[in-house]
C-alpha positions as CSV (number, residue, x, y, z in Angstrom):
1,X,99.0,125.0,110.1
2,X,99.6,124.9,106.4
3,X,100.6,121.7,104.7
4,X,104.2,122.4,103.8
5,X,105.1,118.9,102.9
6,X,103.5,115.5,102.1
7,X,101.0,114.0,104.6
8,X,101.3,110.4,105.6
9,X,98.0,109.0,106.7
10,X,97.4,105.9,108.8
11,X,93.8,105.2,108.4
12,X,92.2,103.2,111.2
13,X,90.4,100.7,108.9
14,X,93.7,99.5,107.7
15,X,95.9,99.6,110.8
16,X,94.7,97.9,113.9
17,X,96.8,100.1,116.2
18,X,94.2,102.9,115.7
19,X,91.5,100.6,116.8
20,X,93.2,99.2,119.9
21,X,95.5,101.9,120.9
22,X,94.3,105.3,119.8
23,X,90.7,104.8,120.7
24,X,91.6,104.0,124.3
25,X,91.3,106.4,127.1
26,X,94.2,108.1,128.8
27,X,94.5,105.0,131.1
28,X,96.6,102.0,130.2
29,X,94.5,99.8,128.0
30,X,93.4,96.4,129.4
31,X,94.3,93.1,127.8
32,X,92.2,92.3,124.7
33,X,90.3,89.1,125.2
34,X,87.8,87.5,122.8
35,X,86.0,84.2,122.7
36,X,87.4,81.1,121.1
37,X,85.2,80.1,118.2
38,X,85.7,76.4,119.1
39,X,85.5,76.8,122.8
40,X,83.4,79.9,123.7
41,X,84.3,79.6,127.4
42,X,88.0,80.2,126.6
43,X,89.4,83.7,126.0
44,X,91.9,84.5,123.4
45,X,94.4,87.3,124.1
46,X,95.5,89.2,121.0
47,X,97.5,92.1,122.4
48,X,100.9,90.7,121.2
49,X,99.5,89.6,117.8
50,X,98.1,93.1,117.2
51,X,101.4,94.6,118.0
52,X,103.2,92.2,115.6
53,X,100.5,92.8,113.0
54,X,101.0,96.6,113.1
55,X,104.7,96.3,112.7
56,X,104.2,94.0,109.7
57,X,101.6,96.3,108.3
58,X,103.9,99.3,108.5
59,X,106.7,97.3,106.9
60,X,104.3,96.3,104.0
61,X,103.3,100.0,103.6
62,X,106.9,101.2,103.6
63,X,107.8,98.7,100.9
64,X,104.9,99.6,98.7
65,X,105.4,103.3,98.9
66,X,107.0,105.3,96.0
67,X,107.5,109.0,95.9
68,X,105.7,109.4,92.6
69,X,102.2,108.7,93.8
70,X,99.7,108.4,96.6
71,X,99.5,105.1,98.5
72,X,96.5,103.5,100.3
73,X,96.2,99.9,101.2
74,X,94.7,97.6,103.8
75,X,97.4,95.2,105.3
76,X,94.5,93.6,107.2
77,X,92.9,92.6,103.9
78,X,96.1,91.2,102.6
79,X,96.8,89.2,105.7
80,X,93.2,87.9,105.8
81,X,93.7,86.3,102.4
82,X,97.0,84.8,103.4
83,X,95.4,83.6,106.6
84,X,92.9,81.6,104.5
85,X,95.7,80.2,102.3
86,X,97.8,79.4,105.4
87,X,95.5,76.6,106.3
88,X,96.8,74.7,103.2
89,X,100.4,75.8,103.4
90,X,103.1,73.3,104.4
91,X,106.9,73.1,104.6
92,X,108.9,76.0,103.3
93,X,105.9,77.8,102.0
94,X,104.3,77.9,105.4
95,X,107.5,79.0,107.0
96,X,107.9,81.8,104.5
97,X,104.4,83.1,105.1
98,X,104.8,82.9,108.9
99,X,108.1,84.7,108.9
100,X,107.0,87.5,106.4
101,X,103.6,88.1,108.0
102,X,104.2,87.3,111.6
103,X,101.8,84.4,111.7
104,X,102.0,81.8,114.6
105,X,103.3,78.5,113.3
106,X,100.2,76.8,114.6
107,X,97.5,77.4,112.0
108,X,94.8,76.9,114.6
109,X,96.3,79.7,116.7
110,X,96.6,81.9,113.6
111,X,92.9,81.3,112.8
112,X,91.8,82.1,116.4
113,X,93.7,85.3,116.6
114,X,92.7,86.6,113.1
115,X,89.1,85.6,113.9
116,X,89.3,87.5,117.2
117,X,90.7,90.6,115.5
118,X,88.0,90.6,112.9
119,X,85.3,90.3,115.6
120,X,86.9,93.2,117.5
121,X,86.8,95.4,114.4
122,X,83.2,94.6,113.9
123,X,82.1,94.9,117.5
124,X,81.6,98.7,117.2
125,X,78.3,100.6,116.9
126,X,77.8,103.9,115.1
127,X,80.0,103.3,112.1
128,X,79.6,101.3,108.8
129,X,82.0,98.4,108.7
130,X,81.7,95.3,106.7
131,X,84.3,92.5,106.2
132,X,83.7,89.5,103.8
133,X,85.9,86.5,103.0
134,X,85.2,84.2,100.0
135,X,86.7,81.3,98.3
136,X,86.0,80.6,94.6
137,X,87.0,77.2,93.3
138,X,87.0,75.6,89.8
139,X,84.0,73.4,89.9
140,X,86.0,70.3,89.1
141,X,88.6,70.9,91.8
142,X,88.5,68.5,94.7
143,X,89.2,70.7,97.8
144,X,90.2,69.0,101.0
145,X,87.5,69.0,103.6
146,X,90.0,70.3,106.3
147,X,90.8,73.3,104.3
148,X,87.1,74.1,103.6
149,X,86.2,73.6,107.3
150,X,89.0,75.8,108.6
151,X,88.0,78.7,106.4
152,X,84.4,78.4,107.3
153,X,85.1,78.3,111.0
154,X,87.7,81.1,111.4
155,X,86.9,83.3,108.4
156,X,83.3,82.6,107.7
157,X,84.6,81.9,104.2
158,X,81.9,80.9,101.7
159,X,83.1,78.4,99.0
160,X,81.5,79.1,95.5
161,X,82.1,76.8,92.5
162,X,82.8,78.5,89.2
163,X,83.8,77.3,85.7
164,X,87.3,78.8,85.3
165,X,88.1,76.2,82.6
166,X,85.1,76.9,80.4
167,X,84.3,80.5,81.3
168,X,87.3,82.3,82.8
169,X,86.2,85.8,81.9
170,X,82.6,85.2,83.1
171,X,84.0,83.8,86.4
172,X,86.3,86.9,86.8
173,X,83.3,89.2,86.4
174,X,81.3,87.2,89.0
175,X,84.1,87.6,91.5
176,X,84.6,91.3,90.8
177,X,80.9,92.0,91.1
178,X,80.7,90.4,94.5
179,X,83.7,92.4,95.7
180,X,82.1,95.6,94.2
181,X,78.8,94.8,96.1
182,X,80.7,94.1,99.4
183,X,82.5,97.4,99.2
184,X,79.4,99.4,98.3
185,X,80.6,100.0,94.7
186,X,84.0,101.4,95.8
187,X,86.3,98.6,94.6
188,X,85.9,98.1,90.8
189,X,87.6,95.4,88.7
190,X,89.8,94.1,91.5
191,X,91.0,91.2,89.3
192,X,92.2,92.6,86.0
193,X,91.4,91.2,82.6
194,X,93.4,88.1,81.7
195,X,94.3,87.2,85.3
196,X,91.8,84.4,85.3
197,X,92.5,81.7,82.8
198,X,91.5,78.1,82.1
199,X,94.4,77.1,84.4
200,X,93.0,79.0,87.4
201,X,91.8,76.6,90.1
202,X,91.1,78.7,93.2
203,X,90.6,82.4,94.1
204,X,90.6,83.7,97.7
205,X,89.1,87.2,98.3
206,X,88.7,89.5,101.2
207,X,86.8,92.8,101.1
208,X,86.6,95.6,103.7
209,X,84.3,98.6,103.8
210,X,84.5,101.5,106.3
211,X,82.3,104.5,106.7
212,X,82.5,106.8,109.7
213,X,81.7,110.4,110.7
214,X,84.2,112.5,112.6
215,X,83.5,113.0,116.3
216,X,83.7,116.7,115.6
217,X,82.8,117.4,112.0
218,X,84.6,120.2,110.1
219,X,82.5,123.2,109.2
220,X,82.1,123.3,105.4
221,X,82.2,127.2,105.4
222,X,85.7,127.0,106.9
223,X,87.1,124.9,104.0
224,X,89.4,127.1,102.0
225,X,91.7,126.7,99.0
226,X,95.4,126.7,99.9
227,X,98.7,125.4,98.6
228,X,99.8,121.8,99.1
229,X,103.6,121.4,98.7
230,X,104.3,118.2,96.7
231,X,107.9,119.2,97.0
232,X,109.6,122.5,98.0
233,X,109.5,123.5,94.4
234,X,106.1,122.1,93.3
235,X,102.7,123.2,94.7
236,X,99.1,122.4,93.9
237,X,95.9,124.2,95.0
238,X,93.6,122.1,97.2
239,X,90.6,122.5,99.4
240,X,91.7,122.5,103.1
241,X,89.4,121.8,106.0
242,X,90.1,124.1,108.9
243,X,89.5,123.8,112.6
244,X,90.7,125.2,115.8
245,X,90.0,122.7,118.6
246,X,91.6,120.4,121.1
247,X,93.2,117.2,119.8
248,X,95.6,114.6,121.1
249,X,98.9,115.8,119.7
250,X,102.6,115.1,120.1
251,X,105.7,116.1,118.2
252,X,109.4,115.2,118.1
253,X,112.4,116.3,116.0
254,X,111.1,114.4,113.0
255,X,107.3,114.9,112.9
256,X,104.1,116.2,114.3
257,X,101.4,113.6,115.0
258,X,97.6,114.2,115.5
259,X,94.6,112.0,116.4
260,X,91.3,112.7,114.6
261,X,88.6,110.6,116.4
262,X,85.6,109.2,114.6
263,X,82.3,108.8,116.5
264,X,83.1,105.4,118.1
265,X,86.3,103.5,118.7
266,X,88.2,104.4,115.6
267,X,90.6,107.3,114.9
268,X,92.7,108.6,112.0
269,X,96.3,109.3,112.9
270,X,98.0,111.9,110.8
271,X,101.8,112.0,110.9
272,X,103.3,115.1,109.3
273,X,107.1,115.3,108.7
274,X,108.7,118.5,109.7
275,X,110.1,120.7,107.0
276,X,113.1,119.3,105.2
277,X,112.3,115.7,106.3
278,X,111.0,113.2,103.6
279,X,107.7,111.5,104.3
280,X,109.3,108.0,103.7
281,X,111.7,108.6,106.5
282,X,108.8,108.4,109.0
283,X,108.7,104.6,108.4
284,X,112.0,104.3,110.1
285,X,110.6,105.8,113.3
286,X,109.0,103.7,116.0
287,X,105.5,104.5,114.9
288,X,103.6,102.0,117.1
289,X,105.3,103.4,120.2
290,X,104.5,107.0,119.1
291,X,100.9,106.1,118.4
292,X,100.6,104.5,121.8
293,X,102.1,107.6,123.4
294,X,99.6,109.7,121.4
295,X,96.7,107.6,122.7
296,X,97.7,108.3,126.3
297,X,98.5,112.0,125.9
298,X,96.3,114.8,126.9
299,X,94.6,117.0,124.3
300,X,96.0,120.4,123.3
301,X,94.6,123.3,121.3
302,X,95.6,122.9,117.6
303,X,95.0,125.0,114.6
304,X,94.4,122.3,112.1
305,X,94.4,122.5,108.2
306,X,93.9,119.1,106.5
307,X,93.3,118.7,102.8
308,X,90.3,116.9,101.5
309,X,91.3,114.0,99.3
310,X,89.9,111.1,97.4
311,X,91.8,108.5,95.4
312,X,92.0,104.8,94.5
313,X,95.1,102.7,94.2
314,X,95.3,99.3,92.4
315,X,98.4,97.1,92.4
316,X,99.8,93.6,92.1
317,X,101.4,92.7,95.4
318,X,103.5,89.8,94.0
319,X,106.8,91.7,93.6
320,X,106.4,93.1,97.2
321,X,105.5,89.8,98.7
322,X,108.4,88.1,97.0
323,X,110.8,90.8,98.3
324,X,109.5,90.0,101.8
325,X,110.5,86.3,101.4
326,X,107.3,84.7,100.2
327,X,108.6,82.9,97.2
328,X,107.9,79.1,97.2
329,X,104.1,79.6,97.0
330,X,104.6,81.4,93.6
331,X,106.7,78.5,92.4
332,X,104.2,75.7,93.0
333,X,105.3,74.1,96.2
334,X,103.8,73.8,99.7
335,X,100.1,74.2,99.1
336,X,99.2,70.6,99.2
337,X,96.9,71.1,102.2
338,X,94.4,72.7,99.8
339,X,94.0,69.9,97.2
340,X,96.0,67.0,95.8
341,X,96.6,68.9,92.7
342,X,99.7,71.0,92.5
343,X,98.8,74.7,92.8
344,X,100.8,77.9,92.8
345,X,99.9,81.4,93.5
346,X,100.0,83.3,90.2
347,X,99.3,86.8,91.6
348,X,97.9,88.7,94.5
349,X,95.8,91.8,93.5
350,X,94.9,94.6,95.9
351,X,92.8,97.7,95.4
352,X,91.9,100.4,97.9
353,X,89.8,103.5,97.9
354,X,89.6,106.4,100.4
355,X,87.6,109.7,100.6
356,X,88.2,112.2,103.4
357,X,85.9,115.3,103.7
358,X,84.2,117.5,106.3
359,X,81.8,114.8,107.3
360,X,84.2,111.9,107.9
361,X,85.9,109.1,106.0
362,X,84.8,106.4,103.5
363,X,87.3,103.7,102.7
364,X,87.3,100.3,101.1
365,X,89.9,97.7,100.2
366,X,89.9,94.2,98.7
367,X,92.6,91.5,98.0
368,X,92.3,88.6,95.6
369,X,94.8,85.7,95.7
370,X,94.7,83.8,92.3
371,X,95.9,80.2,92.3
372,X,96.4,78.1,89.2
373,X,97.7,74.6,88.4
374,X,101.4,74.1,87.7
375,X,100.8,73.6,84.0
376,X,98.0,74.1,81.5
377,X,96.0,71.1,80.5
378,X,97.3,69.1,77.6
379,X,94.5,70.4,75.3
380,X,95.4,74.0,76.1
381,X,98.5,74.9,73.9
382,X,100.9,77.6,74.9
383,X,100.4,80.9,73.1
384,X,103.5,82.4,71.5
385,X,102.5,85.3,69.3
386,X,105.5,87.4,68.4
387,X,103.4,90.5,67.6
388,X,105.6,93.0,69.6
389,X,109.3,93.8,69.7
390,X,111.4,90.7,70.5
391,X,114.9,89.5,71.0
392,X,116.3,86.7,68.9
393,X,119.6,84.7,68.8
394,X,121.3,82.2,66.5
395,X,122.9,79.6,68.6
396,X,125.4,76.7,67.9
397,X,123.7,74.0,69.8
398,X,126.7,71.7,70.3
399,X,128.8,74.4,71.9
400,X,126.1,76.8,73.1
401,X,127.8,79.7,71.4
402,X,125.6,82.6,70.4
403,X,126.7,83.4,66.8
404,X,124.2,86.2,66.2
405,X,122.0,88.3,68.5
406,X,119.3,90.7,67.3
407,X,116.2,92.7,68.3
408,X,113.2,93.1,66.0
409,X,111.2,96.3,66.7
410,X,109.5,96.6,63.2
411,X,109.5,93.6,60.8
412,X,108.8,95.9,57.9
413,X,111.8,98.1,58.4
């Protein structure tokens, strides 16, 4: 089966549906119950939350996708960071986050369910999986005890004081190095230069690392060069892993779908659009239902050809999150549950890495939410250095009429 079109990969470490649906047997899966961290004798059911989580994850992915480049991200990492911030959200900000990400309105219930999901992901032997949550505060910032305790209880979030005011670049490097360590060196410079300033007051980070072998490894001597069709008119030569074996498989008029199991409780789902169908159109399909059907299907003999690939994707998620309706948090309202100082989210950075070969898959992702105070301290002047092309206008102040308008691209011209 040659790759005649783009391949859309749903990697299990980023979408919970592959953990809780695709790894199940042909029988209907049982209810997912996990212990309540506050009351261990009580069980927490997360089936409904996982279903909602997957729908939200697919929506985030569809909004982030562009035809020009590869995409890889961990919606779980993004939602973990927002889960930590959710403890301090109030009013319209809390409502926007809940609506956009599918969080329960009760922050306690949200914490319990995300905590249970994280424990479920980690409760698997035979693979390498690590998840870390950290909070980095300006050393002079008085954080409310309730916010600190919530994140310690539900996310095992460690609070570390840093000097953002005196040493913003050094603080950025400390955070980035911790993320790099937690992802075995795969996530590099998560927070870009200049993103941490003396006005930064709090940074929330989540890091996820995943390493797993295929249940049935590909034979290296069967890997062959072949054409990958970026478009019907454009091809590139790539190394394709080849195998003829039995896999869970289904197809409809839009796509073919295949499950590639790892050695324990995780699977990769590959959805391949049929010829003439754009890969982005797959997001319009009911993928969660199809994946559940695939998990309950019987295996079939398949002649598989899958390209090896490795890439990294870094991006600011602020435009995407604002388009999903999370707006007030970026404007400086509704985060008073964190501290008495007025904070706003200045940006949310995300980076993800994936490598797929004959042995298995290595993947990592991290998210950083950077919060700053509403305005810079009085002793920190605004910087306005017109050292690049700019627009200027001559305005009559009394009437507001713009008498002249110009653009300077070269002052020496």
